[in-house]
C-alpha positions as CSV (number, residue, x, y, z in Angstrom):
1,M,-22.6,-12.3,-308.6
2,G,-22.5,-15.3,-306.3
3,D,-24.2,-15.9,-303.0
4,L,-22.7,-14.1,-300.0
5,V,-21.5,-16.7,-297.5
6,T,-21.1,-15.9,-293.8
7,I,-17.9,-17.0,-292.1
8,P,-19.3,-17.0,-288.5
9,A,-17.3,-15.5,-285.7
10,R,-14.8,-18.0,-284.4
11,R,-15.8,-20.6,-287.1
12,G,-14.7,-21.6,-290.6
13,K,-16.3,-22.2,-294.1
14,A,-15.0,-24.1,-297.1
15,A,-16.0,-24.0,-300.7
16,R,-15.0,-25.6,-304.1
17,I,-13.9,-23.1,-306.8
18,A,-13.3,-23.9,-310.4
19,K,-10.2,-22.8,-312.3
20,G,-10.7,-19.3,-313.7
21,K,-13.4,-18.2,-311.2
22,T,-12.8,-15.5,-308.6
23,I,-13.6,-15.3,-304.9
24,K,-14.0,-12.1,-302.9
25,V,-13.3,-12.2,-299.2
26,I,-14.8,-9.3,-297.2
27,N,-13.6,-7.9,-293.9
28,T,-17.1,-6.9,-293.0
29,H,-16.3,-5.0,-289.8
30,G,-12.8,-4.1,-290.7
31,T,-11.2,-5.8,-287.6
32,Q,-11.5,-9.5,-288.3
33,V,-8.5,-11.7,-289.3
34,V,-9.4,-14.4,-291.8
35,D,-7.1,-17.4,-291.9
36,S,-7.2,-18.7,-295.5
37,W,-6.1,-21.9,-297.2
38,A,-6.4,-23.4,-300.6
39,F,-5.9,-27.0,-301.8
40,N,-5.7,-28.6,-305.2
41,H,-9.1,-30.0,-305.7
42,D,-7.9,-33.3,-307.1
43,E,-4.8,-33.8,-305.1
44,P,-5.3,-32.5,-301.6
45,W,-1.6,-33.0,-300.6
46,E,-0.8,-30.0,-302.9
47,F,-1.8,-26.8,-301.1
48,M,-1.1,-23.0,-301.0
49,S,2.3,-22.6,-299.2
50,M,3.3,-19.5,-297.4
51,E,7.0,-20.4,-297.4
52,H,7.0,-21.1,-301.2
53,M,5.0,-17.9,-301.9
54,R,7.5,-15.7,-300.0
55,V,10.3,-17.2,-302.3
56,A,8.2,-16.7,-305.4
57,S,7.2,-13.0,-304.6
58,G,10.3,-11.9,-302.7
59,S,8.1,-10.4,-300.0
60,I,6.4,-11.4,-296.7
61,F,3.2,-9.5,-298.1
62,P,1.3,-10.7,-301.1
63,K,0.6,-7.8,-303.5
64,V,-1.9,-7.3,-306.2
65,G,-0.7,-9.4,-309.3
66,D,1.1,-11.9,-307.1
67,A,0.6,-15.6,-307.6
68,L,0.1,-17.5,-304.5
69,V,2.0,-20.8,-305.1
70,T,1.7,-24.4,-303.9
71,N,4.3,-26.6,-302.1
72,R,4.9,-27.7,-305.8
73,R,5.6,-24.0,-306.6
74,R,2.6,-23.8,-309.0
75,P,0.1,-20.9,-308.8
76,I,-3.1,-21.9,-307.1
77,L,-4.6,-18.4,-306.4
78,T,-3.7,-14.9,-307.8
79,L,-4.4,-11.8,-305.8
80,L,-6.3,-9.5,-308.3
81,E,-7.7,-6.8,-305.9
82,D,-7.0,-5.5,-302.4
83,T,-8.8,-2.5,-301.2
84,S,-7.1,-2.7,-297.8
85,P,-3.7,-1.1,-297.0
86,G,-2.2,-4.6,-297.9
87,I,-1.1,-5.7,-294.5
88,H,-1.6,-9.4,-294.2
89,D,0.5,-12.2,-292.5
90,T,2.3,-15.0,-293.9
91,L,4.5,-15.9,-290.9
92,M,2.1,-17.2,-288.2
93,A,0.8,-20.7,-287.9
94,A,-2.9,-21.3,-287.6
95,C,-3.9,-21.0,-283.8
96,D,-4.7,-24.4,-282.2
97,K,-5.7,-25.7,-278.8
98,Y,-2.0,-25.8,-277.8
99,R,-1.7,-22.0,-278.5
100,Y,-4.5,-21.2,-276.3
101,Q,-3.3,-23.5,-273.5
102,L,-0.2,-21.6,-273.5
103,L,-2.3,-18.4,-273.2
104,G,-4.1,-19.9,-270.2
105,C,-7.3,-20.9,-271.9
106,G,-9.1,-24.2,-271.7
107,D,-8.9,-27.2,-274.0
108,D,-12.1,-26.3,-275.7
109,H,-11.2,-22.9,-277.0
110,E,-12.3,-22.5,-280.7
111,N,-9.2,-22.4,-283.0
112,C,-8.4,-22.1,-286.7
113,T,-6.8,-25.6,-287.0
114,D,-10.1,-27.2,-285.9
115,N,-12.1,-24.8,-288.1
116,L,-10.1,-25.8,-291.1
117,H,-10.8,-29.5,-290.7
118,L,-14.4,-29.2,-289.6
119,A,-15.2,-26.9,-292.6
120,L,-13.6,-29.5,-294.9
121,M,-15.7,-32.2,-293.4
122,E,-18.8,-30.2,-294.3
123,I,-17.8,-30.5,-298.0
124,A,-16.5,-34.1,-297.7
125,F,-12.9,-33.1,-298.4
126,T,-9.9,-34.1,-296.3
127,A,-6.6,-32.4,-295.8
128,Q,-3.6,-34.4,-294.8
129,E,-2.2,-31.6,-292.6
130,T,-2.7,-28.0,-291.6
131,P,-0.6,-25.8,-293.8
132,A,0.4,-22.3,-292.6
133,P,-2.4,-20.0,-293.6
134,L,-2.4,-16.6,-295.4
135,N,-3.7,-14.6,-292.5
136,L,-5.7,-11.9,-294.2
137,W,-5.6,-8.5,-292.5
138,M,-3.4,-9.8,-289.6
139,N,-1.0,-7.1,-288.5
140,I,2.3,-8.7,-287.4
141,P,5.0,-6.2,-288.0
142,V,8.7,-7.4,-287.9
143,N,10.8,-5.1,-285.9
144,V,14.4,-4.1,-286.9
145,D,15.7,-6.5,-284.2
146,G,13.7,-9.3,-285.7
147,G,11.0,-9.3,-283.0
148,L,7.3,-9.5,-283.8
149,D,4.3,-7.4,-282.6
150,F,0.7,-8.6,-282.4
151,L,-1.3,-5.5,-283.3
152,P,-4.9,-4.8,-284.5
153,P,-5.6,-4.8,-288.2
154,V,-5.2,-1.5,-290.2
155,S,-8.1,-2.5,-292.5
156,R,-11.4,-0.7,-292.7
157,P,-15.0,-2.0,-292.6
158,G,-15.9,-3.5,-296.0
159,D,-12.3,-3.9,-297.2
160,Y,-11.9,-6.9,-299.5
161,V,-9.5,-8.9,-301.5
162,V,-10.2,-10.9,-304.7
163,F,-8.5,-14.0,-305.8
164,R,-8.6,-15.9,-309.1
165,A,-8.3,-19.6,-308.9
166,D,-5.5,-20.9,-311.1
167,M,-6.5,-24.5,-310.7
168,D,-9.7,-26.3,-309.5
169,A,-9.3,-25.8,-305.8
170,V,-11.0,-26.0,-302.4
171,V,-10.7,-22.8,-300.3
172,V,-11.2,-22.5,-296.6
173,F,-11.6,-19.4,-294.5
174,S,-11.7,-19.2,-290.7
175,A,-12.8,-16.1,-288.8
176,C,-10.0,-16.4,-286.3
177,P,-11.3,-16.8,-282.7
178,Q,-8.1,-15.2,-281.2
179,D,-9.5,-13.2,-278.1
180,Q,-6.2,-13.1,-276.0
181,V,-4.1,-10.8,-278.1
182,P,-5.5,-7.8,-280.2
183,V,-5.1,-9.1,-283.7
184,N,-9.0,-8.9,-284.1
185,G,-9.0,-5.4,-282.9
186,A,-8.1,-3.7,-279.6
187,D,-11.3,-5.1,-278.0
188,C,-10.2,-8.6,-278.8
189,I,-13.8,-9.6,-280.0
190,P,-13.9,-11.9,-283.0
191,V,-16.7,-11.2,-285.5
192,E,-18.0,-12.6,-288.7
193,A,-16.6,-12.1,-292.2
194,H,-18.0,-13.0,-295.7
195,F,-17.0,-14.3,-299.1
196,E,-18.6,-14.8,-302.4
197,I,-17.6,-16.8,-305.5
198,L,-18.0,-14.4,-308.5
């Protein structure tokens, strides 16, 4: 077992992972959305792409056994285990300062876009852009009329997912700081999550 790494509430963490290794991401309290990214370790302009994943899997939800593919349509992670009900989001962009400005917050509100790039700086890796993340445990149902709702997660404390790296990669996780809509629980209080490389 690897070392358990804390993804602090409202912050992000990055790690390098070798091809064939697995990574376990834990929703410690059961209510926390974790924005997740993966980049090709050697070519950072290749990254896990939600729009390409939806085509490859034919679904808006990744399921156990699905390969999460890159913008070059190559597997970068494969979902091996999911103890939650499997409700994750592949539609929403990472929150950023502009999102919080529109919600009436100040310019200094923590956000997943900044968390991504700050976490990458800590391991001396640079992403050229902010891809749309896989929002683990984020509950954004699509209504029959095409409308979207922002609801609390249906996951439970300790639920986890396990991914296998299908190439040498850099992964990044952000404990989403959203506190204006109830995607992090009805109380809108972001909390920490955890991961470990196995």
